[in-house]
N, CA, C and O of each residue as an XYZ file, in Angstrom:
556
protein
N      -6.684     -3.623     27.345
C      -7.463     -2.661     26.200
C      -6.654     -3.118     24.720
O      -5.467     -3.349     24.488
N      -7.460     -3.125     24.148
C      -7.066     -3.398     22.367
C      -6.829     -2.548     21.649
O      -7.395     -1.458     21.568
N      -6.132     -2.872     21.163
C      -4.809     -2.507     20.181
C      -5.776     -1.943     18.954
O      -6.683     -2.736     18.702
N      -5.777     -1.252     18.484
C      -6.391      0.044     17.138
C      -6.035     -0.842     16.012
O      -4.940     -1.380     15.845
N      -7.352     -0.961     15.058
C      -6.496     -2.011     13.547
C      -6.162     -0.320     12.884
O      -5.640     -0.416     11.774
N      -6.278      0.551     13.151
C      -5.719      1.739     12.566
C      -3.888      1.653     12.551
O      -3.447      0.748     13.259
N      -3.323      2.113     12.156
C      -1.773      2.652     12.264
C      -1.826      3.642     11.340
O      -2.248      3.532     10.189
N      -1.133      5.179     12.170
C      -0.978      6.159     11.756
C       0.841      6.476     11.869
O       1.598      6.213     12.804
N       1.187      7.231     10.332
C       2.386      7.503     11.072
C       2.537      8.847     10.565
O       2.206      9.127      9.414
N       3.045      9.730     11.406
C       3.318     11.298     11.063
C       4.806     11.529     11.404
O       5.167     11.466     12.579
N       5.459     11.727     10.661
C       6.929     12.257     10.620
C       6.988     13.410      9.517
O       6.159     13.656      8.641
N       7.952     13.921      9.742
C       8.970     15.082      9.084
C       9.089     14.490      7.542
O       8.623     13.401      7.208
N       9.759     15.352      6.704
C       9.956     15.062      4.435
C      11.353     14.173      5.476
O      11.428     14.406      6.682
N      12.073     13.461      4.970
C      13.033     12.945      4.598
C      13.681     11.430      5.952
O      14.769     10.864      6.058
N      12.346     11.285      6.742
C      12.571     10.638      7.430
C      12.705      8.939      7.730
O      13.234      8.290      8.633
N      11.804      8.513      6.261
C      11.953      7.559      6.089
C      10.549      6.749      6.334
O      10.474      5.595      6.756
N       9.261      7.746      5.917
C       8.029      7.415      6.103
C       7.228      6.443      4.992
O       6.194      5.781      5.087
N       8.432      6.717      3.608
C       7.946      5.946      2.612
C       8.332      4.513      3.223
O       7.574      3.673      3.707
N       9.647      4.471      3.074
C      10.153      3.104      3.761
C       8.994      2.115      4.220
O       8.483      1.183      3.599
N       8.687      2.685      5.723
C       7.593      2.194      7.040
C       6.444      1.959      6.473
O       5.698      1.095      6.933
N       6.041      2.859      5.129
C       4.780      2.523      4.820
C       4.600      1.609      3.632
O       3.448      1.314      3.315
N       5.831      1.028      2.796
C       5.827      0.210      2.317
C       5.768     -0.966      3.169
O       4.771     -1.685      3.097
N       7.139     -1.374      4.323
C       7.128     -2.004      5.054
C       5.708     -2.411      5.898
O       5.659     -3.565      6.323
N       4.807     -1.712      6.100
C       3.723     -1.935      7.017
C       2.616     -2.171      5.735
O       1.565     -2.579      6.230
N       2.520     -2.065      4.434
C       2.169     -1.956      4.018
C       2.289     -3.400      3.006
O       1.254     -3.795      2.468
N       3.741     -4.241      2.756
C       3.828     -4.957      2.187
C       3.825     -6.671      3.025
O       3.945     -7.806      2.564
N       3.650     -6.198      4.276
C       3.705     -6.952      5.715
C       2.403     -7.181      5.356
O       2.760     -8.357      5.429
N       1.315     -7.227      5.059
C      -0.192     -7.003      5.098
C      -0.412     -7.562      3.930
O      -1.309     -8.404      3.872
N      -0.008     -7.386      3.294
C      -0.140     -7.949      1.804
C       0.923     -9.475      1.445
O       0.649    -10.420      0.705
N       2.076     -9.260      2.218
C       2.461    -10.763      1.759
C       1.954    -12.071      3.461
O       2.352    -13.225      3.620
N       1.089    -11.320      4.321
C       0.597    -12.357      5.009
C      -0.951    -12.957      4.649
O      -1.653    -13.591      5.436
N      -1.185    -12.710      3.708
C      -2.952    -13.065      3.306
C      -3.374    -13.243      2.031
O      -3.402    -12.096      1.585
N      -3.752    -14.052      1.091
C      -4.110    -13.163     -0.216
C      -5.076    -12.262     -0.210
O      -5.887    -12.145      0.709
N      -5.047    -11.541     -1.278
C      -6.053    -10.862     -1.582
C      -5.895     -9.324     -0.405
O      -6.701     -8.396     -0.483
N      -5.128     -9.330      0.260
C      -5.378     -8.390      1.788
C      -5.268     -6.977      0.516
O      -5.967     -6.056      0.938
N      -4.952     -6.799     -0.134
C      -4.414     -5.743     -0.858
C      -5.849     -4.896     -0.656
O      -5.903     -3.703     -0.357
N      -6.922     -5.718     -0.870
C      -8.241     -4.913     -1.478
C      -9.303     -4.405     -0.104
O     -10.408     -3.863     -0.087
N      -8.126     -4.997      1.273
C      -8.881     -3.877      2.240
C      -8.226     -3.450      3.035
O      -8.301     -3.677      4.243
N      -6.985     -2.309      2.113
C      -6.329     -1.324      2.296
C      -6.779     -0.300      1.560
O      -7.264     -0.209      0.432
N      -6.327      1.031      3.085
C      -6.798      2.083      1.791
C      -5.264      2.477      2.733
O      -4.967      2.189      3.893
N      -4.476      3.267      1.645
C      -3.510      4.163      2.076
C      -3.651      5.309      1.203
O      -3.868      5.314     -0.009
N      -3.432      6.666      2.320
C      -3.758      7.816      1.923
C      -2.693      8.533      2.056
O      -2.010      8.376      3.069
N      -2.242      9.662      0.873
C      -0.916     10.429      1.285
C      -1.558     11.364      0.763
O      -2.723     11.277      0.374
N      -0.561     12.747      0.684
C      -1.215     14.001      0.431
C      -1.378     14.583     -1.313
O      -2.081     15.329     -1.995
N      -0.274     13.716     -1.422
C       0.328     14.264     -3.430
C       0.333     13.163     -3.940
O       0.693     12.110     -3.415
N      -0.198     13.389     -5.345
C      -0.114     12.917     -6.720
C       1.540     11.507     -6.499
O       1.759     10.298     -6.574
N       2.315     12.938     -6.180
C       3.585     11.973     -6.141
C       4.034     11.238     -5.923
O       4.696     10.427     -6.571
N       3.606     11.408     -4.268
C       3.435     10.425     -3.014
C       2.942      8.755     -3.380
O       3.465      7.692     -3.045
N       1.457      9.101     -4.383
C       1.138      8.514     -4.394
C       1.508      7.529     -5.358
O       1.087      6.374     -5.430
N       2.488      8.207     -6.222
C       3.022      7.439     -7.223
C       4.634      6.252     -6.928
O       5.100      5.326     -7.592
N       5.111      7.010     -5.414
C       6.069      6.608     -5.334
C       5.593      5.303     -4.338
O       6.471      4.513     -3.990
N       4.515      5.142     -3.993
C       3.900      4.476     -2.837
C       3.845      2.749     -3.767
O       4.453      1.706     -3.524
N       2.776      3.118     -4.924
C       2.788      2.367     -5.616
C       3.704      1.745     -6.299
O       3.769      0.530     -6.113
N       4.866      2.503     -7.477
C       6.045      1.978     -7.600
C       7.271      1.285     -6.635
O       8.104      0.439     -6.961
N       7.076      1.931     -5.388
C       7.970      0.960     -3.851
C       7.100     -0.518     -3.993
O       7.713     -1.575     -4.142
N       6.283     -0.489     -3.957
C       5.180     -1.754     -3.190
C       5.167     -2.802     -4.075
O       5.329     -3.953     -3.670
N       4.945     -2.474     -5.564
C       5.567     -3.436     -6.864
C       6.690     -3.622     -7.278
O       6.912     -4.688     -7.854
N       7.763     -2.639     -7.117
C       8.992     -2.574     -7.405
C       9.272     -4.125     -6.302
O       9.430     -5.323     -6.535
N       9.226     -3.400     -5.251
C       9.825     -4.584     -3.903
C       9.301     -6.482     -4.005
O       9.747     -7.596     -3.729
N       7.832     -5.687     -4.714
C       7.442     -7.730     -4.656
C       8.264     -8.200     -5.959
O       8.976     -9.203     -5.999
N       8.059     -7.371     -6.934
C       8.527     -8.110     -8.611
C      10.691     -8.269     -8.208
O      11.432     -9.086     -8.756
N      11.172     -7.091     -7.028
C      12.714     -7.715     -6.994
C      12.851     -8.438     -6.260
O      13.911     -9.061     -6.191
N      11.391     -8.739     -5.049
C      11.780     -9.772     -4.155
C      11.396    -11.208     -4.875
O      11.904    -12.267     -4.508
N      10.778    -11.145     -5.563
C      10.974    -12.783     -6.279
C      11.802    -13.143     -7.027
O      11.574    -14.217     -7.583
N      13.019    -12.467     -7.345
C      14.280    -12.415     -8.060
C      15.130    -13.283     -7.233
O      15.940    -14.106     -7.659
N      14.807    -12.959     -5.763
C      16.068    -13.065     -4.654
C      16.608    -14.277     -4.590
O      16.473    -14.800     -3.484
N      17.330    -15.085     -5.608
C      18.380    -15.873     -5.020
C      19.307    -16.246     -4.039
O      19.530    -17.456     -3.994
N      20.003    -15.426     -3.115
C      20.683    -15.590     -1.948
C      20.389    -14.699     -0.896
O      20.024    -13.593     -1.293
N      20.439    -14.850      0.337
C      20.457    -13.957      1.339
C      21.575    -12.285      0.952
O      21.384    -11.074      1.057
N      22.594    -13.082      0.538
C      23.466    -11.894      0.544
C      23.279    -11.086     -0.496
O      23.970    -10.075     -0.621
N      22.588    -11.327     -1.135
C      22.157    -10.215     -2.773
C      20.835     -9.690     -2.397
O      20.277     -8.958     -3.214
N      20.139    -10.003     -1.071
C      18.570     -9.843     -0.487
C      18.668     -8.416     -0.174
O      19.590     -7.929      0.480
N      17.341     -7.539     -0.835
C      17.192     -6.140     -0.373
C      16.929     -6.418      1.183
O      16.302     -7.323      1.733
N      17.738     -5.146      1.781
C      17.483     -5.197      2.890
C      15.655     -5.241      3.977
O      15.309     -5.681      5.073
N      14.896     -4.413      2.684
C      13.326     -4.945      3.054
C      13.557     -6.240      3.052
O      13.709     -6.674      4.194
N      13.629     -6.903      2.351
C      13.422     -8.312      1.821
C      13.628     -9.117      3.588
O      12.857     -9.740      4.318
N      15.314     -8.612      3.723
C      15.414     -8.974      5.268
C      14.742     -8.690      6.126
O      14.731     -9.596      6.959
N      14.101     -7.825      6.409
C      13.650     -7.177      7.429
C      11.651     -8.186      7.514
O      11.140     -8.754      8.479
N      11.120     -8.002      6.160
C      10.560     -9.037      5.965
C      10.464    -10.012      6.381
O       9.806    -10.237      7.397
N      11.112    -10.914      5.700
C      11.174    -12.422      6.143
C      11.462    -12.811      7.499
O      11.221    -13.967      7.846
N      12.085    -11.743      8.532
C      12.689    -11.824      9.786
C      11.374    -11.597     10.736
O      11.283    -12.069     11.869
N      10.352    -10.787     10.088
C       8.966     -9.939     10.648
C       7.940    -11.284     10.491
O       7.231    -11.758     11.379
N       8.049    -11.650      9.396
C       6.666    -12.109      8.884
C       7.205    -13.929      9.377
O       6.433    -14.835      9.692
N       8.183    -13.978      9.324
C       9.017    -15.589     10.128
C       8.437    -16.662      8.936
O       7.601    -17.565      8.980
N       9.484    -15.995      7.614
C       9.647    -16.625      6.318
C      11.195    -17.117      5.923
O      12.241    -16.513      6.161
N      11.040    -18.239      5.329
C      12.356    -18.458      4.919
C      12.785    -17.713      3.341
O      12.165    -16.650      3.327
N      13.070    -17.762      2.876
C      13.509    -16.903      2.178
C      13.037    -17.715      0.616
O      12.872    -16.979     -0.357
N      12.957    -18.336      0.548
C      12.108    -18.994     -0.996
C      10.379    -18.894     -0.729
O       9.709    -18.404     -1.638
N       9.830    -19.269      0.269
C       9.021    -18.687      0.823
C       8.145    -17.390      0.633
O       6.926    -17.251      0.524
N       9.456    -16.259      0.631
C       8.953    -15.136      0.878
C       9.408    -14.702     -0.163
O       9.318    -13.486     -0.334
N       9.978    -15.439     -1.095
C      10.279    -15.129     -3.339
C       9.174    -15.579     -3.699
O       8.663    -15.012     -4.664
N       8.390    -16.789     -3.037
C       7.700    -17.505     -3.610
C       6.136    -16.157     -3.693
O       5.475    -15.622     -4.584
N       6.180    -16.142     -2.319
C       4.556    -15.628     -1.928
C       4.828    -14.370     -2.321
O       3.742    -13.810     -2.175
N       5.789    -13.363     -2.832
C       5.650    -12.174     -3.135
C       5.512    -12.515     -4.741
O       4.485    -12.031     -5.215
N       6.436    -13.344     -5.810
C       5.537    -13.357     -7.564
C       3.830    -13.226     -7.304
O       3.051    -12.385     -7.752
N       3.578    -14.376     -6.417
C       2.253    -14.556     -6.510
C       1.340    -13.437     -5.395
O       0.128    -13.482     -5.607
N       1.585    -12.881     -4.748
C       1.085    -11.254     -4.125
C       0.981    -10.474     -5.303
O      -0.095     -9.890     -5.426
N       2.174    -10.242     -6.584
C       2.068     -9.192     -7.310
C       1.445     -9.644     -8.470
O       1.363     -8.770     -9.333
N       1.041    -10.584     -8.729
C       0.221    -11.279    -10.011
C      -1.311    -10.849     -9.566
O      -2.286    -10.531    -10.247
N      -1.068    -11.005     -7.773
C      -2.426    -10.677     -7.607
C      -2.898     -9.270     -7.644
O      -4.066     -8.921     -7.818
N      -2.002     -8.596     -7.487
C      -2.372     -6.629     -7.915
C      -1.898     -6.826     -9.021
O      -3.056     -6.426     -9.147
N      -1.589     -6.951     -9.629
C      -1.697     -6.515    -11.418
C      -3.269     -7.615    -12.436
O      -3.943     -7.535    -13.463
N      -3.127     -8.331    -11.472
C      -4.339     -9.264    -12.052
C      -5.878     -8.320    -11.860
O      -6.765     -8.354    -12.713
N      -5.968     -7.503    -10.581
C      -6.774     -6.759     -9.667
C      -6.646     -5.457     -8.912
O      -7.011     -4.976     -7.840
N      -5.656     -4.969    -10.438
C      -4.899     -3.498     -9.842
C      -6.265     -2.373     -9.654
O      -6.030     -1.395     -8.944
N      -7.196     -2.449    -10.061
C      -8.328     -1.220     -9.469
C      -8.685     -0.878     -7.821
O      -9.085      0.039     -7.103
N      -8.052     -2.899     -7.745
C      -8.386     -2.542     -5.852
C      -7.484     -2.342     -5.340
O      -7.546     -2.464     -4.116
N      -6.032     -1.893     -5.997
C      -4.825     -1.566     -5.209
C      -4.987     -0.055     -5.006
O      -4.613      0.749     -5.860
N      -5.415      0.214     -4.138
C      -5.908      1.372     -3.768
C      -5.286      2.355     -2.626
O      -5.429      2.648     -1.439
N      -4.592      2.632     -3.643
C      -3.251      4.305     -2.642
C      -3.474      5.630     -3.610
O      -3.115      5.831     -4.771
N      -4.439      6.713     -2.380
C      -4.672      7.776     -2.515
C      -4.535      8.688     -2.099
O      -4.304      8.943     -0.917
N      -4.665      9.531     -3.142
C      -4.094     11.331     -2.196
C      -5.769     11.820     -0.920
O      -6.898     11.395     -1.163
N      -5.539     12.457     -0.069
C      -6.803     12.729      0.538
C      -8.034     13.157      0.282
O      -9.123     13.018      0.839
N      -7.471     13.964     -1.117
C      -8.452     15.043     -1.881
C      -9.486     13.787     -2.549
O     -10.699     13.687     -2.366
N      -8.742     13.021     -3.242
C      -9.290     12.269     -3.802
C     -10.258     11.387     -3.038
O     -11.483     11.349     -3.151
N      -9.528     10.737     -2.299
C     -10.225      9.910     -1.182
C     -11.768     10.378     -0.472
O     -12.690      9.573     -0.339
N     -11.835     11.653     -0.105
C     -12.600     12.841      0.143
C     -13.695     12.628     -0.501
O     -14.744     12.186     -0.032
N     -13.325     13.144     -2.309
C     -13.944     13.655     -2.800
C     -14.878     12.497     -3.306
O     -15.863     12.820     -3.969
N     -14.570     10.794     -2.966
C     -15.396      9.498     -3.043
C     -16.164      8.910     -2.222
O     -16.936      7.972     -2.418
N     -15.819      9.777     -0.815
C     -17.153      9.585     -0.408
C     -17.786     10.580     -0.262
O     -18.916     10.294      0.133
N     -17.585     11.962     -0.419
C     -18.438     12.702     -0.815
C     -19.857     12.127     -1.906
O     -21.076     11.989     -1.808
N     -18.982     11.965     -2.737
C     -20.000     11.553     -4.207
C     -20.680     10.270     -3.455
O     -21.908     10.254     -3.374
N     -20.113      9.468     -3.044
C     -21.262      8.187     -2.604
C     -22.157      8.792     -1.499
O     -23.150      8.218     -1.050
N     -21.792      9.792     -1.173
C     -23.178      9.959      0.005
C     -23.736     11.301     -0.729
O     -23.496     12.072      0.200
N     -24.252     12.049     -1.632
C     -24.194     12.902     -3.044
C     -25.532     13.313     -2.220
O     -25.752     14.344     -1.584
N     -26.540     11.920     -2.483
C     -28.031     11.958     -2.447
C     -28.019     12.972     -1.015
O     -28.100     14.167     -0.727
N     -27.851     11.544     -0.300
C     -27.809     11.889      1.393
C     -27.408     13.125      1.687
O     -27.655     13.357      2.871
N     -26.923     13.986      1.169
C     -26.085     15.231      1.600
C     -26.904     16.688      0.720
O     -26.753     17.909      0.683
N     -27.855     15.601      0.070
C     -28.741     16.790     -0.875
C     -27.977     18.056     -1.737
O     -28.056     19.281     -1.660
N     -27.109     17.014     -2.694
C     -26.122     17.606     -3.262
C     -25.877     17.059     -5.080
O     -25.519     15.887     -4.969
N     -25.913     17.329     -6.243
C     -26.343     16.848     -7.374
C     -24.942     15.162     -7.511
O     -23.732     15.289     -7.324
N     -25.417     14.261     -7.748
C     -24.757     13.172     -8.586
C     -23.312     13.650     -8.972
O     -22.232     13.429     -8.424
N     -23.721     14.571    -10.393
C     -22.042     15.187    -10.580
C     -22.212     16.630    -10.214
O     -22.979     17.478    -10.671
N     -21.338     16.690     -9.313
C     -21.253     17.520     -8.552
C     -20.055     18.365     -9.044
O     -19.429     17.536     -9.704
N     -19.293     19.651     -9.120
C     -18.065     19.812     -9.525
C     -17.414     20.356     -8.461
O     -17.771     21.340     -7.813
N     -16.254     19.548     -8.270
C     -15.220     20.385     -7.316
C     -14.050     21.640     -7.454
O     -13.001     21.391     -8.048
N     -14.296     23.013     -6.865
C     -13.230     23.893     -7.862
C     -12.587     24.629     -6.272
O     -13.216     25.114     -5.332
N     -11.355     24.484     -6.446
C     -10.669     25.231     -5.593
C     -10.063     26.759     -5.418
O     -10.086     27.413     -6.461
N      -9.674     27.240     -4.579
C      -9.929     28.429     -4.449
C      -9.159     29.051     -3.772
O      -9.334     30.255     -3.584
């Protein structure tokens, strides 16, 4: 049986979802150049979107400053082990990936489920026979 390329995290508030999602996102991003362009991360609130984006960017920034393992963040150590990278390699690739994201920020796509479905509907508006400039009313 082939493993699904999709990963779904379902957990209650305060259970470490943001840490797990950030770690999963960073593993993908640190594994290959511009991979953030192929990731769709969806959450429920704008607050969660902003927290995820901040955590990912802040992690990459702080990883780029690591000079010794005893002062490294726990997430850095986890990723170092998971990705089988040396401290110097992880530090260098973190700097590079941060630069890639900042220079291509529009492709750093973490959004709410509402924004995502709105974008899908807008893409297929003609097929759905609705106006391209439709409006959404929440009731």
